[in-house]
N, C-alpha and C positions, 0 to 999 in steps of 0.2 A: 668021162666028161659029163654025161647026163646025170650021173649020180652026184657029182659035185654041185651042179646047178640046182638039183632038187634039194640037196642039203642046205644050200645057201638060201634058197627061196623059203624053205621051211624055217630057217633061223630068222629070217626077216619077218615072217609072219608071227613068230613067237614074241618078237619085241613089240610093245604097245606103240602104235603110231609109226611103225616102220623105222627107218633110219633116224628119223627125227627124235625118237624116244631114247636113242643112245646118248648118254652124257658125253659132251665133248671135252677134251683136255683144255686146261687154261681158263675155264669158266669161273663163275662166282661160287664162293663157298656157301652153300645153302644150310649147312649143318645137318644135324640128325632130325630135327623137327621143325622145318620151315612152316610159316603160316601163309595162307593164300589171301590175296587182295584182288578184288574185281574193280577195274577202272573203266569208266565210260568216257569215250573220246568221240568228238564229232568227226575227226579225221585222223587216221594213224599213218597216212602216206603208204609206205611199203614196209611197215613193221611186221616181222615174222616171228614165229615161236623160236625159242632158244636165244632171243636177243637179251642183252644185258640190262639189268635194273641197277641203277646207281643212286647213291646218296652222297652228294659232295664229291663227285668223280671217283667214288670208291664202289666197286661192284659188291652188291649185297644180295642179289637175287637174279632171277631169270624169268622171261616170259614163257608161260606155259601154253596158253591158247589165245587165239584171236578169233572172235566170233562176231555175229551181228545180233543186236538186240531186236527181237521181233516187233516189239511194240513201237519203238522210236526209230528204228533203222540206224541207230548209232553203233559204233564199234565198241564191243565189250571185250576188254583185255584182262586175262587172268594171269597174275604174276605170283611167284613164290619168293618170299623174303626171309632171310635168316632171322630166327627168333631173337637173336641177340641184338638186333637193330630195333630200337624203340622210336616210334613216330606217333605224333598226335592223330586223332581221328579226323581233324580238319586239315591234313597235309595236302599238298598240291602235287600234280603229276603232269609232266610234259614229255613229248616225243622230240628228241634232239638227234643231231648227227655228230659222230665222233670227230669228223674232219670234213674238208670240203667235198670229198668224194667218198667218205667213210660210211660205215653202217649206222643204222638207227638203233637207239636205245631209249629206255624209259628212265627219266630222272624224277626221283621223289624228293620234295623239299618241304621244310617246315613252313607253316603259314606265316604271313606278315601280321596277322592278328594274334591275340593271345591263344595259346594252345588249349585244346579241349579234348578230353577223352583219350582213348588208346586205339591206334589203327589195327592192332592185332585182334582186338575184340570186335570192332565195328566191321572190318574186312570190306569196306566199300568207299570208293572215292567217286563223287558225283561228277556230272558234266560241267557244273559251274566251277569246279576246282581243277579242271584238266585243260590241256591245250597242246600246241605244238609250235616249234620254231619255224622261221621262214626257211624255205628251201632255196637251194642255189638257183634252180630254174626260175623261181619266182623273182629273185633278186635280179638276175640277168634280164628277164622279161621286162621288169619295171625300168631298168636302166636303158634298155633298147627303146622302150616307149618314150622315155624322157628325151633321149638323144634324137630320135627320128621324128616323132609327132608331138613332142612336148613343147615346153616354153624356152628351151635352150636356144633354139634358132631365133627367138624373138628378143633375146637379150640386147643384141645390137640395136634393133629398132627402138626398144624401150629407152636405152641410154641416149640415142640420138634425139629422140623426141623430148626427153627430159632436159638435155642441154639446150635445145631450141626454146623450150618453155622458160628456162631460167636465165637465158642469156639477156643481158641488159637490165635485169631486175634484181641485181645483187643487193642493193640497199633494202628493197622491200622484203627480200627473203631473209636478210639479216634481222630486220625489225620483226618479222614473223617469228624467227627463232628466239629472239629476245622475249617477245610476248609469250611464246610457248614455254620458255624457261620460267617466267614469272607465274604463269598459270600452274605449271607443275609444282613450283615452290609454294604457291597458295594452297594448292590441293594437299601438299605434304603437311603444311602447318595446320590444315583443317581436317587432318585424318581422324582425329578423335571425334569431331562432330560428325564426320562421314560414317565412322563406325557406329556411333550412337544412332544415327539415322537408319543405317542398315539393320541394326539390332531392333529398332522400333518397327521397321518394315517387316522384319522377320516375325516379331511378336504379333503384328497385325495379320500377317499371312497365316500364322498358326491359329489365331482367333477365328479368322474367316474359315479356315479348314475345319475347326471344331464345330462351327455353326453352319456348315454346308447344308445339312438337312433343312434348317430353318430358311436359309437363303433360297434353296430350290423350291421349298413350299411357297415362299413369297413370290418368286418369279412365276411359278405355275398359277398362283391364284390372282396375280395382278392383271391377267388378261381380261377377266370379266369386268374389273373396275375400269380398265382402259376402254373397253367397248361401251360401258355405260357413259363414260365421259364423252366418247365420240358421239353417242346418240343424243346427248344433251349439249352438244357444242353450240347450237343456236341459242339456247337459253343462257349459257354461260357468257356468250358474246353480248347478248342483250343486257345481262346483268352488269357486265363491265362497262358498257356504254352508259347505262343508267347511273352507275356509280360515278362515271366521269361527269355527267351532267349535274349530279348531286354535289360533287366537289366544286364545280363552277358556281352553283347557286350558293353554297356555303361560303365560298370565298367572297362573293359579291355581298352577302349579308354581313360578313365580318367587316368588310371594308366600309360599308355604309353605316354600320352601327359602332364604328370604332370610337368616335367622339363620345357617344352616349355610354358606351361600355367603360371608357376611361373615367367619365364623370361619376358613374355608379361606383366604380372601384374607389375613386377618390372620396366619395361620400361614405363609403363603407370603412374607410381607414380609421376614423375615430372610434367606430364600434369595435373594430378588431383591436385597436390599441387599448380600449377600456377592458375588453375581455382579457387581453394579455396582462393588463395591470391588476386585474382581479386575482390572478395567481391561484393559490390554493383555495381561496374563498368560494369560487364558483363550484368546484367539485364537492366542497364541504356542504354547500347549500343544497346540492342535489340529493343529499342524504334524506331530505324531508319529502322527496317527490313521492315515494311509495308509502310513507308512514306519517303523513301529516296528522297532527301537529308535532309529532315526536320524531326524533332522529333514530337511526338504526342503533344508536348506543343506548336507547331507552329500553331495549329488551333486557338488559342486565338489571334494570330496576324493578321489573315485574317478577313477582314471586307468588305463584298460585293465583289467588283471587284478590290480591292487593298489590299495590305498587309503592315503592319508596320514592319520596319526593324531597329533593334537597334544593333549597332556594337561598341564594345569596343576594341580599339587597345592599346596594351602595347608595346611602343617602347623603353623601358628601355634596355640599352645595356647589363646590367648584367642579366636581365631576358631572353633576347634573347640567350645569350651564355649558360645560365643554361639550357634552353629548348633544345638547340642543343646538349649539352653534355648528358642530360638525355634521349634524344631520341635514343642514341646509333647508330646514322647514320653518314655518311661521314667518317667512319673509325676512329673515335675518341675514346680514345686518341691516338695520334701518337707516334711512337717509336722515340728514340733520333736521329736516322739517318735521318728520315724525318724532324724532328724539325730543324736539322742543316741546311737543305736545304732551310728553309724559309728565306725571306728577313729579314734584321736586325730589321726593324720596327715591322714585324710580330712576331719576337721572343720575343717581349715584352709580348705577350699573352701566352708564354710557360707555366707559372704556371696554366693557365686555360686549356691548352692542354695536361697536364700530364708530364711536364719535367721542369727542372730548366733553366731559361733563362740565356744567356750569358750577363754579365754586361760589357759594354764598359767603358773604363777609361774616367773620366771627362776631358774635354778640358783644364780646368784650374786646376792645382794641388790644392787639398783641397776643390774644389767646389763640391757640390753634383750632382750626375747624375740626369738627367731629362728624365726618360725613356719614358714618354708619348709624348715627343717632337721629338722622333727619335734620330738618331746618331748625336752628336754634330759636326758641320761643322767648320773647322778652318777658321779664318779670313785671308784675303789676304793682305800681306804687300804692300806698294806703291813701284813702280819701282824706282831704283836709278837714279839720274840725269846723263845726258850724260857727258862723260869725256871732260874736257876742257871748260866746260861751267860754268861760274861763276855767281853767283847770290848773290845779297847783302842781300836778305831777307831769313830768315830760311824757310825751307820747312814746309808747313802746316801739322798739325797733321793728321796722317793717320786715315782715316774714315773706319769703317768696311764695307766691301763689302756685299751687300745683298746675302743671301743664294741663290744659284742657284736653280731654279725650277727643282725638280726631274723629270727626263724623264723616259719613259718606259724602264725598265731594269736598272735604276740607283739604287744606294745603299740606298736611303732614300725614305720614303713614309709616315712616320707617322703611327699612330695607325690604322686609317681607311684604309690606303694604304696596310698595312700588312694584315688587316682582309679580305679585298676584293681582294687581289692578287697583289697589287702594289709592286714594288721593286723586287730584285732578290738577 
Protein backbone atom coordinates (compact mmCIF):
# COMPACT_ATOMS: atom_id res chain seq x y z
CA UNK A 1 0.00 0.00 0.00
CA UNK A 2 2.74 2.41 0.88
CA UNK A 3 4.52 1.54 -2.33
CA UNK A 4 1.41 2.38 -4.43
CA UNK A 5 0.96 5.72 -2.66
CA UNK A 6 4.60 6.58 -3.23
CA UNK A 7 4.38 5.70 -6.89
CA UNK A 8 1.19 7.78 -7.29
CA UNK A 9 2.77 10.77 -5.56
CA UNK A 10 5.86 10.48 -7.68
CA UNK A 11 3.75 10.34 -10.83
CA UNK A 12 1.82 13.44 -9.85
CA UNK A 13 5.03 15.30 -9.19
CA UNK A 14 6.33 14.32 -12.58
CA UNK A 15 3.34 15.99 -14.28
CA UNK A 16 3.77 19.78 -14.66
CA UNK A 17 1.25 21.53 -12.48
CA UNK A 18 -0.09 18.42 -10.86
CA UNK A 19 -3.38 17.00 -12.05
CA UNK A 20 -4.21 20.25 -13.78
CA UNK A 21 -1.48 19.54 -16.30
CA UNK A 22 -3.16 16.34 -17.48
CA UNK A 23 -5.23 16.99 -20.66
CA UNK A 24 -8.90 16.21 -20.06
CA UNK A 25 -10.92 14.26 -22.60
CA UNK A 26 -13.50 16.21 -24.63
CA UNK A 27 -11.54 19.48 -24.58
CA UNK A 28 -10.75 21.79 -27.47
CA UNK A 29 -8.49 20.62 -30.26
CA UNK A 30 -5.35 22.75 -29.92
CA UNK A 31 -3.50 21.13 -32.81
CA UNK A 32 0.19 20.44 -32.96
CA UNK A 33 1.39 24.04 -32.73
CA UNK A 34 -1.06 26.33 -30.84
CA UNK A 35 -0.17 29.99 -30.27
CA UNK A 36 -0.42 31.77 -26.93
CA UNK A 37 -2.38 34.97 -26.27
CA UNK A 38 -2.23 37.03 -23.08
CA UNK A 39 -5.53 38.73 -22.16
CA UNK A 40 -5.80 41.40 -19.47
CA UNK A 41 -9.11 41.43 -17.54
CA UNK A 42 -10.33 43.75 -14.83
CA UNK A 43 -12.32 40.82 -13.33
CA UNK A 44 -12.35 37.13 -14.31
CA UNK A 45 -14.88 36.05 -11.62
CA UNK A 46 -14.08 32.36 -11.01
CA UNK A 47 -12.32 31.53 -14.28
CA UNK A 48 -9.83 28.67 -13.78
CA UNK A 49 -7.15 27.03 -15.92
CA UNK A 50 -8.30 24.40 -18.43
CA UNK A 51 -11.44 26.49 -19.12
CA UNK A 52 -12.60 26.50 -22.74
CA UNK A 53 -11.76 29.28 -25.23
CA UNK A 54 -14.46 29.70 -27.87
CA UNK A 55 -14.94 31.59 -31.10
CA UNK A 56 -18.60 31.72 -32.14
CA UNK A 57 -19.52 28.94 -29.61
CA UNK A 58 -16.87 26.67 -31.18
CA UNK A 59 -14.04 25.49 -28.85
CA UNK A 60 -10.71 26.62 -30.31
CA UNK A 61 -8.43 26.71 -27.27
CA UNK A 62 -8.00 26.47 -23.53
CA UNK A 63 -6.95 28.65 -20.61
CA UNK A 64 -3.41 27.89 -19.56
CA UNK A 65 -2.78 30.18 -16.59
CA UNK A 66 -4.59 32.86 -14.57
CA UNK A 67 -2.23 35.29 -12.84
CA UNK A 68 -2.16 38.83 -11.43
CA UNK A 69 -0.43 41.68 -13.26
CA UNK A 70 2.01 43.13 -10.69
CA UNK A 71 1.90 46.67 -11.97
CA UNK A 72 -1.88 47.15 -12.36
CA UNK A 73 -3.29 44.33 -10.18
CA UNK A 74 -5.45 43.21 -13.09
CA UNK A 75 -5.98 39.56 -14.02
CA UNK A 76 -3.64 38.31 -16.74
CA UNK A 77 -5.03 35.21 -18.49
CA UNK A 78 -2.87 33.20 -20.88
CA UNK A 79 -4.77 31.09 -23.39
CA UNK A 80 -3.65 28.66 -26.09
CA UNK A 81 -5.47 28.91 -29.43
CA UNK A 82 -5.39 26.54 -32.38
CA UNK A 83 -3.14 28.01 -35.07
CA UNK A 84 -5.74 27.28 -37.72
CA UNK A 85 -7.97 29.95 -36.12
CA UNK A 86 -7.16 33.37 -37.60
CA UNK A 87 -8.19 36.46 -35.61
CA UNK A 88 -7.23 40.15 -36.02
CA UNK A 89 -4.94 41.83 -33.52
CA UNK A 90 -7.78 44.08 -32.31
CA UNK A 91 -10.10 41.16 -31.40
CA UNK A 92 -12.13 41.35 -28.17
CA UNK A 93 -12.34 38.88 -25.24
CA UNK A 94 -15.14 38.28 -22.68
CA UNK A 95 -15.66 35.94 -19.81
CA UNK A 96 -19.05 34.27 -20.17
CA UNK A 97 -21.06 31.38 -18.63
CA UNK A 98 -22.16 28.34 -20.59
CA UNK A 99 -25.55 28.27 -18.80
CA UNK A 100 -27.35 29.66 -15.79
CA UNK A 101 -25.26 27.57 -13.43
CA UNK A 102 -22.59 26.44 -15.94
CA UNK A 103 -18.87 26.91 -16.08
CA UNK A 104 -16.97 29.97 -17.22
CA UNK A 105 -15.23 30.24 -20.60
CA UNK A 106 -13.38 32.87 -22.62
CA UNK A 107 -15.08 34.09 -25.79
CA UNK A 108 -12.94 35.65 -28.55
CA UNK A 109 -14.82 37.84 -31.07
CA UNK A 110 -13.84 39.88 -34.11
CA UNK A 111 -13.93 43.66 -33.55
CA UNK A 112 -16.81 45.93 -34.58
CA UNK A 113 -14.28 48.25 -36.24
CA UNK A 114 -12.18 47.33 -39.28
CA UNK A 115 -9.77 44.48 -38.53
CA UNK A 116 -6.11 45.29 -38.03
CA UNK A 117 -3.08 42.99 -37.82
CA UNK A 118 -2.87 39.35 -36.72
CA UNK A 119 -3.55 38.10 -33.17
CA UNK A 120 -1.09 35.23 -33.57
CA UNK A 121 1.72 37.74 -34.08
CA UNK A 122 0.69 40.35 -31.54
CA UNK A 123 -0.27 37.78 -28.85
CA UNK A 124 -1.86 40.47 -26.64
CA UNK A 125 -5.40 41.73 -25.93
CA UNK A 126 -5.50 44.82 -23.78
CA UNK A 127 -7.83 45.83 -20.97
CA UNK A 128 -9.87 48.13 -23.21
CA UNK A 129 -10.85 45.17 -25.42
CA UNK A 130 -11.83 42.75 -22.62
CA UNK A 131 -14.76 42.37 -20.27
CA UNK A 132 -17.21 39.93 -18.74
CA UNK A 133 -20.92 39.15 -18.82
CA UNK A 134 -23.30 39.84 -15.95
CA UNK A 135 -23.45 37.11 -13.33
CA UNK A 136 -26.62 35.43 -12.14
CA UNK A 137 -25.98 36.71 -8.62
CA UNK A 138 -25.76 40.28 -9.93
CA UNK A 139 -29.03 39.96 -11.86
CA UNK A 140 -30.85 38.49 -8.85
CA UNK A 141 -29.42 41.15 -6.57
CA UNK A 142 -30.55 43.96 -8.86
CA UNK A 143 -34.01 42.41 -9.14
CA UNK A 144 -34.25 42.13 -5.36
CA UNK A 145 -33.24 45.77 -4.98
CA UNK A 146 -35.85 46.83 -7.50
CA UNK A 147 -38.64 44.86 -5.85
CA UNK A 148 -37.79 45.69 -2.26
CA UNK A 149 -36.30 49.17 -2.12
CA UNK A 150 -36.74 50.37 -5.70
CA UNK A 151 -39.50 52.24 -7.51
CA UNK A 152 -41.89 49.35 -8.03
CA UNK A 153 -43.66 50.05 -4.78
CA UNK A 154 -44.13 53.67 -5.88
CA UNK A 155 -45.88 52.87 -9.16
CA UNK A 156 -49.32 52.92 -7.56
CA UNK A 157 -48.64 56.23 -5.87
CA UNK A 158 -47.36 57.69 -9.11
CA UNK A 159 -50.41 56.53 -11.10
CA UNK A 160 -52.81 57.84 -8.41
CA UNK A 161 -51.19 61.26 -8.29
CA UNK A 162 -51.11 61.40 -12.08
CA UNK A 163 -54.85 60.66 -12.28
CA UNK A 164 -55.57 63.35 -9.68
CA UNK A 165 -53.49 65.90 -11.60
CA UNK A 166 -55.16 65.20 -14.96
CA UNK A 167 -58.72 64.73 -13.72
CA UNK A 168 -60.98 67.54 -15.00
CA UNK A 169 -58.27 68.94 -17.25
CA UNK A 170 -58.81 66.73 -20.27
CA UNK A 171 -59.31 69.65 -22.76
CA UNK A 172 -56.13 71.34 -21.62
CA UNK A 173 -54.20 68.09 -21.81
CA UNK A 174 -55.60 67.42 -25.30
CA UNK A 175 -54.64 70.96 -26.40
CA UNK A 176 -51.19 70.41 -24.91
CA UNK A 177 -50.82 67.21 -26.89
CA UNK A 178 -51.94 69.02 -30.08
CA UNK A 179 -49.40 71.78 -29.50
CA UNK A 180 -46.77 69.18 -28.79
CA UNK A 181 -47.65 67.43 -32.05
CA UNK A 182 -47.32 70.70 -33.99
CA UNK A 183 -44.04 71.42 -32.23
CA UNK A 184 -42.67 68.02 -33.17
CA UNK A 185 -43.89 68.49 -36.76
CA UNK A 186 -42.24 71.92 -36.95
CA UNK A 187 -39.02 70.51 -35.60
CA UNK A 188 -39.22 67.68 -38.13
CA UNK A 189 -39.73 70.12 -41.01
CA UNK A 190 -36.80 72.21 -39.76
CA UNK A 191 -34.45 69.31 -39.22
CA UNK A 192 -32.26 70.43 -42.11
CA UNK A 193 -31.82 73.85 -40.52
CA UNK A 194 -31.22 72.22 -37.14
CA UNK A 195 -28.60 69.95 -38.68
CA UNK A 196 -26.89 72.93 -40.32
CA UNK A 197 -26.95 74.80 -37.01
CA UNK A 198 -25.45 71.79 -35.23
CA UNK A 199 -22.82 71.45 -37.96
CA UNK A 200 -21.98 75.12 -37.60
CA UNK A 201 -21.79 74.73 -33.83
CA UNK A 202 -19.54 71.74 -34.35
CA UNK A 203 -17.24 73.76 -36.60
CA UNK A 204 -17.23 76.57 -34.06
CA UNK A 205 -16.33 74.15 -31.30
CA UNK A 206 -13.54 72.71 -33.44
CA UNK A 207 -12.23 76.21 -34.15
CA UNK A 208 -12.31 77.09 -30.46
CA UNK A 209 -10.55 73.82 -29.64
CA UNK A 210 -7.82 74.62 -32.17
CA UNK A 211 -7.40 78.09 -30.69
CA UNK A 212 -7.48 76.93 -27.10
CA UNK A 213 -3.90 78.12 -26.38
CA UNK A 214 -4.74 81.62 -27.64
CA UNK A 215 -7.95 81.67 -25.58
CA UNK A 216 -6.09 80.53 -22.47
CA UNK A 217 -3.43 83.17 -23.08
CA UNK A 218 -6.10 85.86 -23.48
CA UNK A 219 -7.90 84.77 -20.30
CA UNK A 220 -4.66 84.71 -18.36
CA UNK A 221 -3.53 88.12 -19.60
CA UNK A 222 -6.89 89.83 -19.23
CA UNK A 223 -6.54 90.04 -15.45
CA UNK A 224 -4.01 92.92 -15.50
CA UNK A 225 -6.26 94.83 -17.87
CA UNK A 226 -9.27 94.33 -15.63
CA UNK A 227 -7.27 95.46 -12.60
CA UNK A 228 -6.19 98.58 -14.51
CA UNK A 229 -9.80 99.32 -15.43
CA UNK A 230 -10.79 98.82 -11.81
CA UNK A 231 -8.10 101.26 -10.66
CA UNK A 232 -9.30 103.85 -13.20
CA UNK A 233 -12.98 103.37 -12.49
CA UNK A 234 -13.34 106.86 -11.00
CA UNK A 235 -11.77 108.49 -14.07
CA UNK A 236 -13.95 106.43 -16.42
CA UNK A 237 -17.11 107.40 -14.54
CA UNK A 238 -16.04 111.03 -14.62
CA UNK A 239 -15.36 110.81 -18.35
CA UNK A 240 -18.80 109.33 -19.00
CA UNK A 241 -20.45 112.04 -16.90
CA UNK A 242 -18.51 114.74 -18.76
CA UNK A 243 -19.53 113.14 -22.03
CA UNK A 244 -23.15 113.26 -20.89
CA UNK A 245 -22.84 116.97 -20.11
CA UNK A 246 -21.12 117.55 -23.45
CA UNK A 247 -23.93 115.82 -25.29
CA UNK A 248 -26.46 118.01 -23.49
CA UNK A 249 -24.57 121.16 -24.46
CA UNK A 250 -24.19 119.96 -28.05
CA UNK A 251 -27.93 119.24 -28.25
CA UNK A 252 -28.70 122.71 -26.88
CA UNK A 253 -26.33 124.34 -29.40
CA UNK A 254 -27.87 122.43 -32.29
CA UNK A 255 -31.40 123.32 -31.20
CA UNK A 256 -30.57 127.02 -30.85
CA UNK A 257 -28.62 127.27 -34.09
CA UNK A 258 -31.09 125.24 -36.09
CA UNK A 259 -32.59 128.18 -37.97
CA UNK A 260 -29.18 129.71 -38.70
CA UNK A 261 -27.83 126.38 -39.85
CA UNK A 262 -30.77 125.85 -42.17
CA UNK A 263 -30.32 129.39 -43.56
CA UNK A 264 -26.61 128.75 -44.15
CA UNK A 265 -27.37 125.52 -45.91
CA UNK A 266 -30.03 127.20 -48.01
CA UNK A 267 -27.54 129.94 -48.95
CA UNK A 268 -25.00 127.28 -49.78
CA UNK A 269 -27.38 125.52 -52.16
CA UNK A 270 -26.67 127.81 -55.21
CA UNK A 271 -22.93 127.37 -54.71
CA UNK A 272 -23.25 123.62 -54.60
CA UNK A 273 -25.60 123.66 -57.57
CA UNK A 274 -23.10 125.70 -59.59
CA UNK A 275 -20.30 123.36 -58.57
CA UNK A 276 -22.42 120.45 -59.71
CA UNK A 277 -23.25 122.21 -62.98
CA UNK A 278 -19.58 122.84 -63.64
CA UNK A 279 -19.17 119.12 -64.12
CA UNK A 280 -15.84 118.14 -65.61
CA UNK A 281 -14.77 121.78 -66.06
CA UNK A 282 -13.80 122.13 -62.39
CA UNK A 283 -11.35 119.19 -62.26
CA UNK A 284 -10.00 120.20 -65.67
CA UNK A 285 -9.30 123.71 -64.41
CA UNK A 286 -7.46 122.32 -61.40
CA UNK A 287 -4.82 121.03 -63.77
CA UNK A 288 -3.40 124.59 -63.78
CA UNK A 289 -3.01 124.64 -59.99
CA UNK A 290 0.56 123.31 -59.88
CA UNK A 291 1.72 124.31 -63.37
CA UNK A 292 0.40 127.84 -63.92
CA UNK A 293 0.09 129.09 -66.67
CA UNK A 294 0.39 125.69 -68.36
CA UNK A 295 -1.66 122.58 -67.83
CA UNK A 296 -0.16 119.20 -67.10
CA UNK A 297 -0.61 118.40 -70.79
CA UNK A 298 2.06 121.01 -71.61
CA UNK A 299 4.78 118.59 -70.58
CA UNK A 300 4.41 116.83 -73.93
CA UNK A 301 5.25 120.10 -75.72
CA UNK A 302 8.59 120.57 -73.95
CA UNK A 303 11.50 118.91 -75.75
CA UNK A 304 14.88 119.72 -74.23
CA UNK A 305 15.54 123.48 -74.14
CA UNK A 306 12.64 124.49 -76.35
CA UNK A 307 8.89 124.02 -76.45
CA UNK A 308 6.44 123.58 -79.28
CA UNK A 309 3.54 126.04 -79.30
CA UNK A 310 0.38 125.53 -81.33
CA UNK A 311 -2.10 128.43 -81.42
CA UNK A 312 -5.52 128.34 -83.01
CA UNK A 313 -7.13 131.78 -83.52
CA UNK A 314 -10.81 132.06 -84.32
CA UNK A 315 -11.39 135.54 -85.81
CA UNK A 316 -14.96 134.89 -86.86
CA UNK A 317 -17.00 137.96 -85.90
CA UNK A 318 -20.00 135.91 -84.88
CA UNK A 319 -17.86 133.77 -82.61
CA UNK A 320 -16.23 136.84 -81.07
CA UNK A 321 -19.58 138.47 -80.32
CA UNK A 322 -21.03 135.23 -79.02
CA UNK A 323 -18.07 134.78 -76.68
CA UNK A 324 -18.37 138.37 -75.47
CA UNK A 325 -22.08 137.97 -74.78
CA UNK A 326 -21.65 134.56 -73.09
CA UNK A 327 -18.93 135.92 -70.82
CA UNK A 328 -21.43 138.30 -69.15
CA UNK A 329 -18.76 141.02 -69.17
CA UNK A 330 -18.83 144.67 -70.21
CA UNK A 331 -22.36 145.10 -68.84
CA UNK A 332 -24.09 143.27 -71.71
CA UNK A 333 -26.85 143.25 -72.68
CA UNK A 334 -27.45 147.00 -72.51
CA UNK A 335 -30.72 148.65 -71.62
CA UNK A 336 -32.66 150.63 -74.33
CA UNK A 337 -31.43 154.00 -72.98
CA UNK A 338 -27.79 153.02 -73.48
CA UNK A 339 -28.57 151.49 -76.85
CA UNK A 340 -30.14 154.77 -77.98
CA UNK A 341 -26.89 156.58 -77.21
CA UNK A 342 -24.88 154.39 -79.58
CA UNK A 343 -23.84 155.72 -83.01
CA UNK A 344 -26.20 154.85 -85.83
CA UNK A 345 -23.81 152.32 -87.28
CA UNK A 346 -23.40 150.62 -83.88
CA UNK A 347 -27.16 150.37 -83.56
CA UNK A 348 -27.02 147.81 -86.35
CA UNK A 349 -25.78 145.39 -83.67
CA UNK A 350 -28.67 146.04 -81.29
CA UNK A 351 -30.20 142.60 -81.96
CA UNK A 352 -26.98 141.14 -80.60
CA UNK A 353 -26.89 143.59 -77.70
CA UNK A 354 -30.40 142.86 -76.48
CA UNK A 355 -32.73 145.44 -78.18
CA UNK A 356 -34.46 146.16 -81.43
CA UNK A 357 -32.40 148.42 -83.77
CA UNK A 358 -33.85 151.58 -85.25
CA UNK A 359 -34.33 151.14 -88.96
CA UNK A 360 -33.59 154.23 -91.00
CA UNK A 361 -35.72 154.94 -94.01
CA UNK A 362 -34.12 154.09 -97.32
CA UNK A 363 -32.78 156.97 -99.32
CA UNK A 364 -34.75 155.94 -102.36
CA UNK A 365 -38.40 155.09 -101.77
CA UNK A 366 -38.97 151.40 -102.39
CA UNK A 367 -35.28 150.50 -102.17
CA UNK A 368 -34.25 148.08 -99.41
CA UNK A 369 -32.21 149.32 -96.54
CA UNK A 370 -28.60 148.27 -96.35
CA UNK A 371 -27.88 148.16 -92.65
CA UNK A 372 -24.40 146.80 -92.93
CA UNK A 373 -23.29 149.84 -94.93
CA UNK A 374 -24.31 152.42 -92.35
CA UNK A 375 -26.76 155.28 -92.80
CA UNK A 376 -27.48 156.14 -96.45
CA UNK A 377 -25.89 159.47 -97.42
CA UNK A 378 -27.90 161.74 -99.79
CA UNK A 379 -26.21 162.69 -103.02
CA UNK A 380 -25.30 166.35 -103.56
CA UNK A 381 -27.03 168.15 -106.47
CA UNK A 382 -24.86 170.43 -108.74
CA UNK A 383 -24.92 174.17 -108.06
CA UNK A 384 -27.22 176.19 -110.39
CA UNK A 385 -25.48 178.38 -112.97
CA UNK A 386 -24.95 182.08 -112.30
CA UNK A 387 -27.74 184.39 -113.35
CA UNK A 388 -27.17 186.19 -116.59
CA UNK A 389 -24.84 183.64 -117.91
CA UNK A 390 -25.99 181.94 -120.98
CA UNK A 391 -24.69 178.80 -122.30
CA UNK A 392 -25.45 177.03 -125.41
CA UNK A 393 -24.81 173.56 -124.21
CA UNK A 394 -26.90 171.76 -121.67
CA UNK A 395 -25.51 171.20 -118.29
CA UNK A 396 -23.78 167.88 -117.88
CA UNK A 397 -25.56 165.18 -115.88
CA UNK A 398 -25.01 165.51 -112.21
CA UNK A 399 -22.54 163.01 -110.97
CA UNK A 400 -22.94 161.65 -107.46
CA UNK A 401 -20.53 163.19 -105.08
CA UNK A 402 -18.44 160.71 -103.14
CA UNK A 403 -19.55 160.08 -99.61
CA UNK A 404 -17.57 162.22 -97.24
CA UNK A 405 -15.15 160.36 -95.06
CA UNK A 406 -16.65 160.13 -91.60
CA UNK A 407 -14.75 162.04 -89.01
CA UNK A 408 -14.49 161.54 -85.30
CA UNK A 409 -17.89 162.35 -83.96
CA UNK A 410 -19.64 162.17 -87.31
CA UNK A 411 -22.86 160.24 -87.69
CA UNK A 412 -21.53 157.42 -89.87
CA UNK A 413 -18.91 154.80 -89.20
CA UNK A 414 -20.13 151.50 -90.61
CA UNK A 415 -20.32 148.22 -88.69
CA UNK A 416 -16.73 148.17 -87.45
CA UNK A 417 -16.88 151.84 -86.52
CA UNK A 418 -19.93 151.26 -84.38
CA UNK A 419 -18.40 148.09 -82.88
CA UNK A 420 -15.11 149.70 -81.92
CA UNK A 421 -16.53 153.10 -80.84
CA UNK A 422 -16.72 155.16 -84.09
CA UNK A 423 -19.52 157.69 -84.60
CA UNK A 424 -21.76 159.31 -82.09
